[in-house]
N, C-alpha and C positions, 0 to 999 in steps of 0.2 A: 356371282361366282363363288364357288366353294373355297373355304379357307382351310389350310392344313393346320391342325393343332398338333404340335410336337409334344409328346409325353414320354416320360420314363415309365414304360408300361409295367415293369415288374414292381415298381414302387407304388403305383396308384391302383386302388381298388376300382374295378370297372374295366373299360376297354378303350383302346385308342379310337377316337372318333374323328372322321374326316368330313362328315356332313354338317348341316346347319341345324338339325333338329334336336340334337342331344349334346349337351356340354360334357367335358371330361369329368370323370369321377361318377359318383352316385348322387342323384338329386335328393336333397333334403326337403327343400321348398322352392317354389317358383312364384313369380309375380302373376296375379290373375288378370292384369290389364296393363295397357301402356300408360306411361307417366306415373306408374306406381312401382318403385324400385325396392329390391330386397337389400337389406343392410344389416350391419352389426351382428355377425354370427358369433355364437359362443357354444362351446362343446364341453361335456362333462361325462366321465365314466362313473356310473352310480355304484353304490356298494353291492348291488346284486349282479353287477356285470353288464347291465343294459347301458346304452348311450342316451344321453339327453342333449338336445341341441335347441338353440333359440335363435330367432332373428326378428328384426322389426321391418317396417316399411317406411320409405322416405320418398320425396318427390312431389310434383304438383298435385297429385291426387291423395297424398297422405295428409294427415291432420296433425303432424307432430308439432308444427310451429303454432298451431291454434290452441295447444295446451295438452292434448292427449295423444301419446304415441300408441301404436299397436304392436305387440310382440306375440309371436307364435312359438309354441313349445312342441317339439317333435321328439319321438322316441324310436329307438331301434333296438330290437331284441335279438338281432342276428349279426352283431359286430359291424353294423353300418351298411349292410347290403340293401336293406329296405328300411324305409322310414314312414311313420304315420303321425298325423297330427294328434297331439295329446290334448292341448287346450290353447285358447287365445286369451291374452291379458290386455285389457284396455288400461291405458295410463302407465305404460312401461316402455322405455326407450333406451338405446345405447347401453345395453345391460350385459353384465357378466353373471354367469352361473357359477356357483360353488357349493360344496357340501361341507357341513360342519356339525358335529355332534348329532348325527342321525337325521338332520333336516337339510333341505335344499334351499338355497337362497338365490334370489336374482336381484342385482344391485346396479342401479343406473339413475336415470332421471325419469320424470313423469312424461316428458315429451318435448323434444328439442331442448333449447336452453330453458331450464325449468327447475322445479323442485328436485332435490336429491332424495331418492326414495329407495327403500329396500323391502322386499317381500320374502315370506317364508312359506315353504310347503312341507307338510309332514306326510304326504302320500305320493311320493315320487314324482311330483310335478303336475299332478292332476288338478289340484285346487291350491290357491294362493291367498295369503292374507292381504288385506287392503290397507294401504298407508294413509289412513284418515287423519291421523294426528301424530304428535311427537312421541306417543307411547306405542304406536302401531306401525312405524316404519317411515314416517315423514321426518327425515333427519335434518335437512337444511332447506327451508322454504325460499322460493324465489322472491324478489322484490321488484314488482312491476316487470319491466323488460329485462331486468338484471337477474341472472340465475346461473345454473350449473351446467357444465358441459363435460362430456367424457366420451369414451368408446368402450367396447367390451374388453377391458384391460385386466391383467392378472390380479387376483386377490391372493395376497401372500401372508403366511403366518410366520412370524419372527419374534423372538424374545417375549413370548407369551401374549402377543398382540396380533390382531388381524389388520392388514394394511391395504389401502386401495386409493389410487390417485384420481383426482378430479381437476377440473379447471372452473374458475369463476369467470363469468363474462359480463362486464359492465355494458351499459347501453351505448355501445360504440360500433356495433356491427361486427362481422366475422373477423377473427384474427386478434382481437384484444383479450387474449386468454391469460388469466392469472393462475399460475400453477399452485396447487395445494395438495396436501395429503391428509386423508382421514384414517384413524386407527381406533381400535377398541380392544379391551381385554378379551381374551378368548373365552373367559368364563361369564362374560356379561350377556345381558339380553340385547341381541343385536337389533331388535326392532325399536329399542328405546333410544331416542336422540341423546339422552344424557350419558349413554354408554360410550359415545363417540367423541374423540378429540380431534379438532381441526387444527392444522398448522396455520401459520400466516399465509397470506396469498402473495405470490411473487409475480409481478408483471414482467414481460419480456422487454428489454431495453434495446431498441433498434440501433442505438449508438454502439452496441457491442460489435456488430459486424454489419457493414452496409448492405450485404446481399441476403441477410437473414431477416425475416419479417415477423415470425411469431413461433411459439412452441405450443404443443398440445399433445393429448393422448399419451399420458405418462405411464410408465411401468414401475410398480413397486418391486424393487429388486434388492436382494441382500448381497453386498459386495464380498469379495474374498476375505476382507478384514472384519467381516461381521457388521458392517455399517449399512443402515437402511438408505437406499438411494431412490431417486425418481429419475428415470431415463426417458426423455421426451423426444418425440418427433420434432424436427425443426423444419419449418417451411422456408425454403430459400431457392435461389435461382439454379443451384446445382442439384445434387441428388443424394449425397452420402454423408450427411452431417446429422448428429443427434446431440442432445444436451444432457449432462449428468448433474443433477442437483443432490445435495446431501440433506438428510433428514435427521433431526436430533433424536436421541434415544427415547424421549418421552412423547415424540410426535408433534411437538408444539412449534417447531421452527424448521424452516427449510432455508438453505443458503446456496449460493452459486458463485463460482469464480470464473468469470468470462475468459480469463487467460488460460485456464486449464480445463474448463468444463465442457468445451465443445470437443466431441470425439468423432472419429471417422467410423461410420457404420453403414454398410452397403444398403442403399435404399432408404436412408434415414429420414428423407423428407416425406415418406409415406408411413402409414400406420404399421407398426410391428409389435409383437408380443414376445417378451424375453422370459424364459424359464430356466431354472437350474436343474441339471441332471447329476445326482449324486454318484451314479455309476461311472460316468465318464469324467466327472468333476469338471464339467464345462457348462457354460451358458449357451443356450440354443435359441434360434428364432427362424421364422419364415418371413422373408423380406422381399419387397418388390424392387430388387436391384435391377438397374438397367445396364446391361453390358455395353461395351463401347459401340458396337454396331447399332444398338437401339438408341443410344444417345445421339449418334449421328443421324439416324433416321428421324428422331423427334425434332432435331434442329432443322433438318431439311424440310420437314412438313410443318414447321412452326407450331409444334405440339409441345406443351409444357411437360417437363420431366416429372413434375408432381402427378401428372395424369398418365405417365408411362407405367402401366400396371399389367402389362402383358407377359411379364416374366416373374415367376415365383421361385426364390432360391433358398436353400437350406444353408444357414450360416451358424458359426459357433465361435466362442471365445473362452479363454481361460481366465481373463482378468477384466472383461467388459470394456477394455480399451482397444485391444487388437483383435480384429475379427477376420475370420477366414470364410471364404465362399466355397462350399463343398459340392453342391449338386443343384442342377436346375430341375425342379420338380414339375413345373408347368410352364409352357411357353406357347405363344401364338405370334405369328409374324404381323398380325393385324393390330398395330399399336393404338389405333383410334377406337376401334369397336370392341376389342376383347380385353378383359381384365380379370386377373385372379388376385384378389386384394382382401385386406382386412382379415387375413387368416388367423383364426383362433385355433389353438392346438393344445394337446396334452400328451403325456407319455403313458403308454399302456405296455408294460413289460419291455420288450425290445423294439416296439414300434412307436411312431408318432402318428396320432390320428388328428385330422384337421377338418374344420368347417371353413369354407372359403366363400366370400362374396364374389360371384362370378357373373361377368358380363359376356354373353356369348351369342353369336348369330348376327346376321345382317340387319335385323330389326332392332338392335339395341340403340339407345340414345347416346352411345359413347361408352368408353371403357369404365368411366366412373359410375354410370347409372345401370347397376346390375339388375339382371332379371332372374337369377338363380342363387340359391345357396347350395353348394356341393360338398360332398364328403370325400376325403382322400386319406389313404394310409401310406406312410413311408415305412417300409419294412426294414428291420435291422438298421435303424438310422445311424447307430454309432459306427457302423462299418464305413460310413461315408467320410469319417475322419481321415482316412488314408487318401482321399481324393481332394483336389483343390482346383477350382475353376480358374483358368488363365485366359482372360479375354483381351 
């Protein structure tokens, strides 16, 4: 039976799609087979105006937990209308794209919980350096089954340093994430491990709140008072909680106050990326907020709210504490099969452009297990400040 996808048509590049064969937006990449899922989208506007996007593969047919992830790099020369494969990188996973001093970098792990690695490209993403040792991009090596975890989170420049959040995972299974922050001087050789400072690693204490189980996928964000923060997704039985940790000026220490550090953020139990817009003087994000009707639907279907990813909402905040929900960008009534998740985005003039991990169609293995990476444009996004969702 065909499902109706509800879109805000004038906000999204592409067309409203009612069938099963084509997801909303423009397709960047798709899975070539079942049990091989598309993950970790990242998007970047290059200095020449082209767009670069990346994603990896996960699932039963992927090799990420065996040591090597696979990341594909795509390019668009027409503002996201069409995409073509530029190259494939073996040994790169959960990675963020960013541009610095004329070079492009991709920053994540080698594959699953693994080494923390960074690569550089000097030819617009066609070829990449190899992180063979501590001088060529191997920043933090794993130790047996203990290694590093992340998602394609923001890379932030602040106070002369480049900042990027990671988690360390001891050999205790999923959820035992210890939050940390990496930083380097903006003038340093970013491929050299000695250029990077690691903070202490902070484990989540389940005694803080009985319904909260772990934190992960942190955002390096500069507060209104010019303090570096790490704002993390919190996995718990509800939907709308995030955690705010404080990072010292030199990047060596992170701290957390459980009495004040948990904040209400729509869809905070799922991955979100926060970026600051100097024009509106607000922080923005695309989040998988579940409206009241979707929460009720999930409860009736015994479907975890953490997997309720069928709604993607534009949200913003002046202070990182109080968030407003402005606009539903993507929505499907199929809460089990369809998902618009892990949105990575950037601002281009008056628009937000985004790459989204998309599960779409009757043949998906569920909303979590995406089969597409799709491109979307939110035109004149600052105008949405005048609107607020009331559900």
